[in-house]
C-alpha positions as CSV (number, residue, x, y, z in Angstrom):
1,X,119.5,63.1,117.0
2,X,121.7,65.9,118.3
3,X,123.1,66.4,114.8
4,X,119.6,66.8,113.4
5,X,118.7,69.3,116.2
6,X,121.9,71.2,115.5
7,X,121.0,71.4,111.8
8,X,117.5,72.6,112.5
9,X,118.8,75.3,114.8
10,X,121.4,76.4,112.2
11,X,118.6,76.5,109.6
12,X,116.3,78.5,111.9
13,X,119.1,81.0,112.6
14,X,119.8,81.3,108.9
15,X,116.2,82.0,108.0
16,X,115.8,84.4,110.9
17,X,118.9,86.3,109.8
18,X,117.8,86.2,106.1
19,X,114.3,87.6,107.1
20,X,115.9,90.5,109.1
21,X,118.3,91.2,106.2
22,X,115.4,91.3,103.7
23,X,113.3,93.6,106.1
24,X,116.3,95.9,106.5
25,X,117.0,96.1,102.7
26,X,113.3,96.7,101.8
27,X,113.0,99.4,104.5
28,X,116.2,101.1,103.5
29,X,115.4,101.1,99.7
30,X,111.8,102.2,100.3
31,X,112.1,104.7,103.1
32,X,115.4,106.4,102.1
33,X,114.0,107.9,98.9
34,X,110.7,108.7,100.7
35,X,112.6,110.6,103.4
36,X,114.8,112.4,100.8
37,X,111.9,113.5,98.7
38,X,109.9,114.6,101.8
39,X,112.9,116.6,103.1
40,X,113.6,118.3,99.7
41,X,110.0,119.0,99.0
42,X,109.4,120.2,102.6
43,X,112.3,122.5,102.4
44,X,111.4,123.9,99.1
45,X,107.7,124.4,100.1
46,X,108.8,126.0,103.4
47,X,111.1,128.4,101.7
48,X,108.6,129.4,99.1
49,X,105.8,129.7,101.6
50,X,108.0,131.8,104.0
51,X,108.9,134.1,101.2
52,X,105.2,134.5,100.2
53,X,104.2,135.2,103.8
54,X,106.9,137.8,104.4
55,X,106.3,139.4,101.0
56,X,102.6,139.7,101.9
57,X,103.3,141.2,105.3
58,X,105.7,143.7,103.8
59,X,103.2,144.6,101.1
60,X,100.5,145.2,103.7
61,X,102.7,147.2,105.9
62,X,104.0,149.3,103.1
63,X,100.5,150.0,101.9
64,X,99.4,151.2,105.4
65,X,102.5,153.2,105.9
66,X,101.7,155.1,102.8
67,X,98.1,155.6,104.0
68,X,99.3,156.9,107.4
69,X,101.9,159.2,105.9
70,X,99.4,160.5,103.5
71,X,97.0,161.1,106.4
72,X,99.6,163.1,108.4
73,X,100.8,165.0,105.3
74,X,97.3,166.0,104.3
75,X,96.5,167.3,107.8
76,X,99.7,169.2,107.9
77,X,99.0,170.6,104.4
78,X,95.5,171.8,105.5
79,X,97.1,173.8,108.4
80,X,99.7,175.2,106.0
81,X,97.0,176.4,103.6
82,X,95.3,178.2,106.5
83,X,98.5,179.8,107.6
84,X,99.3,181.0,104.1
85,X,95.9,182.2,103.0
86,X,94.4,183.7,106.2
87,X,97.3,185.7,107.6
88,X,98.2,186.2,111.2
89,X,95.7,189.1,111.9
90,X,92.7,187.0,110.8
91,X,94.0,183.9,112.6
92,X,94.3,186.0,115.8
93,X,90.5,186.5,115.7
94,X,88.9,183.6,117.6
95,X,85.7,183.9,115.7
96,X,87.5,183.4,112.4
97,X,89.5,180.6,114.0
98,X,86.2,178.9,115.1
99,X,84.8,179.3,111.6
100,X,87.9,177.7,110.1
101,X,87.8,174.9,112.6
102,X,84.2,174.2,111.7
103,X,85.1,174.0,108.0
104,X,88.0,171.6,108.7
105,X,85.8,169.4,110.9
106,X,83.1,169.3,108.3
107,X,85.6,168.4,105.5
108,X,87.5,165.8,107.6
109,X,84.8,164.3,109.8
110,X,86.1,165.7,113.0
111,X,89.7,164.7,112.7
112,X,90.8,168.2,113.7
113,X,90.0,168.6,117.4
114,X,90.9,172.3,117.8
115,X,92.9,175.2,116.3
116,X,95.2,177.6,118.1
117,X,97.6,180.4,117.3
118,X,100.7,180.6,119.5
119,X,103.2,183.4,119.6
120,X,107.0,183.1,119.9
121,X,106.7,183.2,123.7
122,X,104.6,180.1,123.7
123,X,101.4,181.9,124.6
124,X,98.3,180.7,122.8
125,X,96.8,184.1,121.7
126,X,93.8,182.6,120.0
127,X,92.0,179.3,120.4
128,X,89.0,177.5,119.0
129,X,88.0,174.1,120.4
130,X,86.2,172.2,123.1
131,X,88.8,172.8,125.8
132,X,89.6,175.9,127.9
133,X,93.0,176.6,126.5
134,X,92.8,180.3,125.7
135,X,96.0,182.0,126.8
136,X,97.5,178.6,127.6
137,X,101.3,178.8,127.9
138,X,103.4,176.3,126.0
139,X,106.8,177.9,126.4
140,X,108.2,175.0,128.3
141,X,106.4,172.3,126.2
142,X,108.7,170.0,124.2
143,X,106.5,170.2,121.2
144,X,106.7,174.0,121.2
145,X,110.4,174.1,121.3
146,X,110.7,171.6,118.5
147,X,108.1,173.4,116.4
148,X,110.0,176.6,116.7
149,X,113.1,174.9,115.2
150,X,111.4,173.8,112.0
151,X,108.8,175.2,109.5
152,X,106.5,172.2,109.7
153,X,106.1,169.9,112.7
154,X,104.2,166.8,113.8
155,X,104.6,165.9,117.4
156,X,104.6,162.6,119.2
157,X,101.5,161.4,121.0
158,X,101.4,162.9,124.6
159,X,98.8,163.8,127.3
160,X,99.5,167.6,127.6
161,X,97.4,170.0,129.5
162,X,94.1,168.3,128.7
163,X,95.2,164.9,130.1
164,X,94.2,163.0,127.0
165,X,96.4,161.3,124.4
166,X,96.7,163.5,121.3
167,X,99.4,164.9,118.9
168,X,99.8,168.2,117.2
169,X,100.4,169.4,113.7
170,X,102.0,172.8,113.5
171,X,103.1,175.4,110.9
172,X,105.5,178.2,111.7
173,X,104.7,181.6,110.1
174,X,106.9,184.7,110.2
175,X,105.0,188.0,110.5
176,X,105.7,191.5,111.8
177,X,109.2,190.5,112.9
178,X,108.0,187.6,115.0
179,X,107.4,183.9,114.7
180,X,104.0,182.5,115.0
181,X,102.7,178.9,115.2
182,X,99.4,177.8,113.9
183,X,98.7,174.5,115.5
184,X,95.9,171.9,115.5
185,X,95.2,168.9,117.6
186,X,94.5,165.7,115.7
187,X,91.8,163.5,117.1
188,X,93.7,160.5,118.5
189,X,90.8,158.0,118.1
190,X,90.5,158.8,114.4
191,X,94.2,158.4,113.9
192,X,94.3,155.2,116.0
193,X,91.7,153.6,113.8
194,X,94.1,153.7,110.9
195,X,96.3,151.2,112.7
196,X,93.7,149.2,114.6
197,X,92.0,148.2,111.4
198,X,95.2,146.6,110.3
199,X,94.6,142.9,111.4
200,X,96.4,140.0,109.9
201,X,95.4,136.4,110.6
202,X,94.4,135.4,114.1
203,X,97.2,137.1,116.1
204,X,98.5,139.8,113.7
205,X,98.3,143.3,115.2
206,X,99.8,146.7,114.5
207,X,101.0,149.7,116.5
208,X,103.2,152.7,116.1
209,X,106.2,153.5,118.3
210,X,108.5,156.5,118.3
211,X,112.2,156.6,118.3
212,X,112.4,155.9,122.0
213,X,110.1,152.9,121.7
214,X,107.0,154.5,123.2
215,X,103.6,153.7,121.8
216,X,102.0,156.3,119.5
217,X,98.8,154.3,119.2
218,X,96.6,152.5,121.6
219,X,98.4,149.3,122.8
220,X,96.4,146.2,121.6
221,X,94.6,144.1,124.1
222,X,96.7,141.1,123.1
223,X,99.8,142.9,124.6
224,X,98.8,141.4,128.0
225,X,100.1,142.9,131.3
226,X,102.4,145.3,129.6
227,X,99.4,146.7,127.7
228,X,97.5,147.3,131.0
229,X,100.4,149.3,132.4
230,X,100.7,151.2,129.2
231,X,97.0,151.9,129.1
232,X,97.2,153.4,132.6
233,X,100.1,155.6,131.4
234,X,98.4,156.8,128.2
235,X,94.8,157.0,129.2
236,X,94.8,156.8,133.0
237,X,94.7,159.6,135.5
238,X,98.3,159.1,136.6
239,X,101.6,157.8,135.5
240,X,103.0,155.2,137.9
241,X,106.0,156.8,139.3
242,X,106.5,158.7,136.0
243,X,107.9,155.5,134.5
244,X,107.4,155.2,130.7
245,X,106.4,151.8,129.5
246,X,108.5,151.0,126.4
247,X,108.2,148.2,123.9
248,X,111.1,145.7,124.1
249,X,114.5,147.4,123.5
250,X,115.3,144.9,120.8
251,X,112.3,146.1,118.8
252,X,113.3,149.7,119.0
253,X,116.8,148.9,118.0
254,X,115.7,146.8,115.0
255,X,113.3,149.4,113.8
256,X,116.0,152.0,113.4
257,X,119.2,149.9,113.1
258,X,119.5,150.6,109.3
259,X,120.0,154.3,110.1
260,X,122.3,154.1,113.1
261,X,120.0,156.4,115.0
262,X,119.8,159.0,112.3
263,X,116.7,160.0,110.3
264,X,116.7,158.3,106.9
265,X,117.2,160.5,103.8
266,X,115.3,158.1,101.6
267,X,112.5,156.0,103.1
268,X,113.6,152.3,103.1
269,X,111.3,149.4,102.3
270,X,109.7,147.5,105.2
271,X,112.0,145.4,107.2
272,X,111.2,141.9,108.6
273,X,112.7,140.2,111.6
274,X,111.7,137.8,114.4
275,X,112.5,137.1,118.0
276,X,110.8,135.7,121.0
277,X,108.0,138.1,122.1
278,X,107.2,138.3,125.8
279,X,103.8,139.8,125.0
280,X,102.8,137.0,122.5
281,X,104.4,134.3,124.6
282,X,106.4,132.7,121.8
283,X,108.4,133.3,118.6
284,X,106.9,136.1,116.6
285,X,107.4,137.9,113.2
286,X,107.8,141.6,113.2
287,X,107.6,143.9,110.1
288,X,108.6,147.6,110.6
289,X,108.3,150.6,108.3
290,X,109.3,154.2,109.0
291,X,106.7,157.0,109.3
292,X,107.0,160.7,109.6
293,X,110.5,160.9,108.1
294,X,111.8,158.2,110.5
295,X,110.4,159.6,113.7
296,X,107.8,156.9,114.0
297,X,107.7,153.2,113.0
298,X,104.7,151.2,112.0
299,X,105.1,147.8,113.6
300,X,103.1,144.7,112.7
301,X,103.7,141.6,114.8
302,X,102.2,138.1,114.3
303,X,102.9,134.8,115.9
304,X,104.9,132.5,113.7
305,X,102.5,129.7,114.5
306,X,99.7,131.9,113.0
307,X,101.7,133.3,110.1
308,X,103.0,129.9,109.0
309,X,99.8,128.0,110.0
310,X,99.3,126.5,106.6
311,X,102.9,125.4,106.5
312,X,102.7,123.9,110.0
313,X,99.5,122.0,109.1
314,X,101.0,120.8,105.8
315,X,104.2,119.8,107.7
316,X,102.2,117.9,110.3
317,X,100.1,116.2,107.7
318,X,103.2,115.3,105.7
319,X,104.9,113.9,108.8
320,X,101.7,111.9,109.6
321,X,101.6,110.6,106.1
322,X,105.3,109.8,106.2
323,X,105.0,108.0,109.5
324,X,102.0,106.0,108.2
325,X,103.8,105.3,105.0
326,X,106.9,104.2,106.9
327,X,104.7,101.9,109.2
328,X,103.1,100.5,106.1
329,X,106.5,99.9,104.5
330,X,107.7,98.2,107.6
331,X,104.6,96.0,107.9
332,X,104.7,95.2,104.2
333,X,108.5,94.5,104.3
334,X,108.0,92.1,107.3
335,X,105.1,90.4,105.5
336,X,107.1,90.1,102.2
337,X,110.2,89.0,104.0
338,X,108.3,86.3,105.9
339,X,106.6,85.1,102.7
340,X,109.9,85.1,100.8
341,X,111.7,83.2,103.5
342,X,108.9,80.8,103.8
343,X,109.1,80.2,100.0
344,X,112.9,79.8,100.2
345,X,112.5,77.4,103.1
346,X,109.8,75.5,101.2
347,X,112.1,75.4,98.1
348,X,115.0,74.2,100.2
349,X,112.7,71.4,101.7
350,X,111.5,70.5,98.2
351,X,115.1,70.5,97.0
352,X,116.1,68.1,99.7
353,X,113.1,65.9,98.9
354,X,114.0,65.9,95.2
355,X,117.6,65.1,96.1
356,X,116.4,62.1,98.1
357,X,114.1,61.0,95.3
358,X,116.9,61.3,92.8
359,X,119.1,59.2,95.1
360,X,116.2,56.7,95.4
361,X,115.8,56.7,91.6
362,X,119.5,56.0,91.3
363,X,119.1,53.1,93.7
364,X,116.2,51.8,91.7
365,X,118.3,52.0,88.5
366,X,121.1,50.2,90.2
367,X,118.7,47.6,91.5
368,X,117.3,47.2,88.0
369,X,120.8,46.6,86.6
370,X,121.4,44.1,89.4
371,X,118.1,42.4,88.6
372,X,119.1,42.2,84.9
373,X,122.4,40.7,85.9
374,X,120.7,38.1,88.2
375,X,118.2,37.3,85.4
376,X,121.1,36.7,83.0
377,X,122.9,34.5,85.5
378,X,119.7,32.5,86.2
379,X,118.9,32.1,82.5
380,X,121.9,29.8,81.9
381,X,121.2,27.3,84.8
382,X,117.5,27.3,83.7
383,X,118.5,26.4,80.1
384,X,120.7,23.6,81.4
385,X,117.8,22.3,83.6
386,X,115.5,22.2,80.6
387,X,118.1,20.4,78.4
388,X,118.8,17.9,81.2
389,X,115.2,17.2,81.7
390,X,114.9,16.5,78.0
391,X,117.9,14.2,78.1
392,X,116.4,12.3,81.0
393,X,113.2,11.9,79.0
394,X,115.2,10.4,76.2
395,X,116.9,8.0,78.6
396,X,113.5,6.8,79.8
397,X,112.8,5.7,76.2
398,X,115.5,3.0,76.4
399,X,114.4,-0.6,77.0
400,X,116.3,-0.9,80.3
401,X,114.1,1.7,82.0
402,X,110.8,0.6,80.5
403,X,110.2,-1.8,83.4
404,X,110.5,0.8,86.1
405,X,107.5,1.0,88.4
406,X,107.3,4.8,88.7
407,X,108.3,5.7,85.1
408,X,105.0,7.4,84.5
409,X,105.5,9.6,87.6
410,X,109.0,10.4,86.5
411,X,107.8,11.3,83.1
412,X,105.2,13.6,84.6
413,X,107.8,15.3,86.9
414,X,110.2,15.8,84.0
415,X,107.4,17.4,81.9
416,X,106.6,19.7,84.8
417,X,110.3,20.6,85.2
418,X,110.5,21.3,81.5
419,X,107.3,23.5,81.5
420,X,108.4,25.5,84.5
421,X,111.9,25.8,83.2
422,X,110.5,27.2,79.9
423,X,108.3,29.5,81.8
424,X,111.2,30.7,84.0
425,X,113.3,31.2,80.8
426,X,110.5,33.3,79.3
427,X,110.3,35.5,82.4
428,X,114.0,36.1,82.5
429,X,114.0,36.7,78.7
430,X,111.3,39.4,79.2
431,X,113.1,40.9,82.1
432,X,116.4,41.1,80.1
433,X,114.5,42.4,77.1
434,X,113.0,45.2,79.1
435,X,116.2,46.0,81.0
436,X,118.6,46.0,78.1
437,X,116.5,47.6,75.3
438,X,117.4,51.2,76.0
439,X,117.9,52.1,72.4
440,X,115.5,55.0,71.7
441,X,115.5,54.2,68.0
442,X,112.0,54.2,66.7
443,X,110.7,51.1,64.9
444,X,107.4,50.1,63.3
445,X,105.7,47.7,65.8
446,X,102.4,46.3,66.8
447,X,101.3,47.9,70.0
448,X,99.5,44.8,71.2
449,X,102.8,42.8,71.2
450,X,104.4,45.4,73.5
451,X,101.3,45.3,75.8
452,X,101.4,41.5,76.1
453,X,105.1,41.5,76.9
454,X,104.8,44.1,79.7
455,X,101.5,42.6,81.0
456,X,103.3,39.3,81.4
457,X,105.9,40.9,83.7
458,X,103.2,42.4,85.9
459,X,101.0,39.4,86.3
460,X,102.8,38.0,89.3
461,X,102.9,41.4,91.1
462,X,99.2,41.9,90.3
463,X,98.3,38.5,91.9
464,X,100.2,39.4,95.1
465,X,98.3,42.7,95.2
466,X,94.9,41.0,94.8
467,X,94.4,42.7,91.5
468,X,93.0,41.2,88.4
469,X,94.5,42.3,85.0
470,X,92.1,42.3,82.1
471,X,93.1,42.9,78.5
472,X,90.9,44.1,75.8
473,X,93.1,44.4,72.8
474,X,91.6,45.2,69.4
475,X,92.6,43.0,66.5
476,X,94.2,44.2,63.3
477,X,95.5,47.4,64.9
478,X,97.4,49.8,62.6
479,X,101.2,49.7,63.2
480,X,102.8,52.5,65.2
481,X,106.3,53.9,65.0
482,X,107.8,54.1,68.5
483,X,110.8,53.2,70.5
484,X,109.9,49.7,71.8
485,X,111.9,50.0,75.0
486,X,110.6,53.4,75.8
487,X,107.0,52.4,75.0
488,X,107.4,49.3,77.3
489,X,108.6,51.6,80.0
490,X,105.5,53.8,79.6
491,X,103.1,50.8,79.8
492,X,104.9,49.3,82.8
493,X,104.8,52.6,84.7
494,X,101.1,52.9,84.0
495,X,100.4,49.3,85.1
496,X,102.4,49.6,88.3
497,X,100.6,52.9,89.2
498,X,97.3,51.3,88.5
499,X,98.1,48.3,90.7
500,X,99.4,50.6,93.5
501,X,96.2,52.6,93.4
502,X,94.1,49.6,94.5
503,X,93.8,48.6,98.1
504,X,95.1,45.0,98.4
505,X,92.5,44.2,101.1
506,X,89.6,45.2,98.9
507,X,91.1,44.1,95.6
508,X,90.2,45.5,92.2
509,X,90.7,45.3,88.4
510,X,93.2,46.9,86.0
511,X,92.0,47.0,82.5
512,X,94.3,47.4,79.4
513,X,92.6,48.2,76.2
514,X,93.7,49.2,72.7
515,X,91.6,50.7,69.9
516,X,92.0,52.5,66.6
517,X,90.7,56.0,66.0
518,X,91.0,58.7,63.4
519,X,93.8,60.3,65.4
520,X,95.8,57.1,65.8
521,X,96.1,54.1,68.1
522,X,94.8,54.6,71.6
523,X,96.0,52.7,74.7
524,X,93.7,53.0,77.8
525,X,94.9,51.9,81.2
526,X,92.1,51.9,83.8
527,X,91.9,50.9,87.4
528,X,89.2,50.7,90.1
529,X,91.4,52.3,92.7
530,X,91.0,55.3,95.0
531,X,91.2,57.9,92.3
532,X,93.1,61.2,92.1
533,X,91.8,64.5,93.8
534,X,90.9,67.2,91.3
535,X,93.5,69.5,92.9
536,X,96.3,67.2,92.0
537,X,95.3,66.4,88.4
538,X,97.1,69.4,87.1
539,X,100.4,68.4,88.7
540,X,100.6,64.6,88.2
541,X,102.9,65.0,85.2
542,X,105.3,67.4,87.2
543,X,108.7,66.0,88.1
544,X,109.0,64.6,91.6
545,X,105.3,65.1,92.3
546,X,103.7,62.0,93.9
547,X,100.8,61.1,96.1
548,X,102.3,57.9,97.3
549,X,103.6,57.6,100.8
550,X,107.3,58.4,101.5
551,X,109.5,55.7,100.2
552,X,106.9,54.3,97.8
553,X,107.6,56.5,94.8
554,X,110.0,59.0,93.3
555,X,107.5,61.2,91.4
556,X,109.4,60.6,88.2
557,X,107.4,57.9,86.5
558,X,104.5,59.9,85.0
559,X,106.9,62.8,84.2
560,X,109.1,60.4,82.2
561,X,106.0,58.9,80.5
562,X,104.8,62.3,79.5
563,X,108.2,63.2,78.0
564,X,108.4,59.9,76.1
565,X,104.9,60.3,74.6
566,X,105.5,63.9,73.6
567,X,108.7,62.9,71.9
568,X,106.7,60.3,69.9
569,X,104.3,63.1,68.8
570,X,101.6,61.5,70.9
571,X,99.2,62.6,73.6
572,X,98.7,61.5,77.1
573,X,95.7,62.5,79.3
574,X,94.0,61.4,82.4
575,X,90.5,61.1,83.8
576,X,89.9,60.5,87.5
577,X,87.4,60.8,90.3
578,X,87.9,60.1,94.0
579,X,86.8,56.5,94.9
580,X,85.8,55.9,91.3
581,X,89.1,55.0,89.7
582,X,91.5,56.5,87.1
583,X,92.0,56.1,83.4
584,X,95.0,57.1,81.4
585,X,94.6,57.6,77.6
586,X,97.6,57.4,75.3
587,X,97.2,58.3,71.6
588,X,100.1,57.3,69.2
589,X,100.1,58.4,65.6
590,X,99.8,55.6,63.0
591,X,103.1,54.6,61.3
592,X,103.5,56.0,57.8
593,X,102.0,53.5,55.2
594,X,99.7,51.8,57.8
595,X,96.0,52.3,57.3
596,X,94.4,54.8,59.8
597,X,91.2,54.4,61.7
598,X,89.3,51.3,62.7
599,X,89.9,48.3,60.5
600,X,87.1,47.6,58.0
601,X,85.2,44.4,58.0
């Protein structure tokens, strides 16, 4: 008992280990390529998409840089034309200046806010515009000092005397031994719209900074608390402690790092970089392009989550699909492994059963050989008994025994001994004949003779099983060419199966019939037993398949019968219904030279 339990535990561990091993192999083989393909495809798509996003941002920034530079250069060119064509005396006349300002505002939709002529001392000698800036002194203004050092000048955005954000375009003109500056204020709102209209995605925004990192356009509302402080500095009534609010130092350094702090000789293409932005609250992309010969930089910033939104969505969907696929693979692998192990376990169980049945078949074969030997040994004493009974009968014929009182009874007993001895000899002869005729050589025989021999062997067993054997053998059957021993084995197997199918308590009938048809000689073995379920009919000729209880059959009989009949070029079929009985049909071809079909009258 303990040994059997130990074997079961070892088998259970083996199948459990095998199931885990199969699950691991299936998952490894299935998921590894899936992960590799996903990683490679994801990396390639990310790289391509990143390049596309950055290229688009650079293209947009480069286009707007050109528009802004064109805007500034056009306004500066307009002032230069006035300085060259009007002359300082006419420009000193405020009426002429006012007329020129009106023309500029009409042509450019109010972009020019005012016009002014400033001498070399910084005094504005003539002014046209909405502010009271006549005779305003700019001698100490930073823009004036810088304008005096170059022929053309565009200032940074500043508040100035009027207290509003603006910037100046100025042209220096030499006349009458002195330097004169024709200046105009550019409307800040018109200029700011050029940048504010640049919106990319959900979080993309643009602004302009100077070389110190100060805003030259209105800070976007998305800039948060820094934007509020900067708004108060640019548009408010006061500057908090005179402190300038700058964009992050990193941004200013990155914007001009290619030039090492110097103005570029040739304008470089837009530059892209990223870092964690405090204003955006996360990692952001920045694209910068130089304006105004490197004095300003156009900056476009966008959250990476917004810029790469499609990539992130695709990545998340891919991860979700990958996870679902992996889960499906795991579930499928577990299911397949379980089914496979169950099949293996079932096969092992069937193998053990087959081994037991083969052993049982071997035992039966040995028992058959033993029975044949016993029959041979019994045959000799039986023959002596028959001979001795005959000799005793001869003795009773002598005169000296004629007067015996019981001679008639003795003669009757001797006759019975002789009859039973002959019968016993016939039984042992049939048994030896069936057991020893293993030669598969085909011979031309009468099928009815083989049926009578085998039926005689089964009569005693049938009586014990409460079964009546009926024979309906057609006369003048055509001869068939078969192996007699093998054909006897087929008939005996069918008779034994028919007897086993009948309940001994209820009893029943086994019918053996022969007939001639166009196809050959037909042998029918029918019983009134329990029948065969339809689901088992397709398997009854399979090796080791049996419906008998354990120990009652090996499952080889019908399989052997099927093989023998096929070898004889015959056919074997079965008809059965539950509780209605079973009939086996065997068709054997007629021997060459023997007439086919039913005999003629």
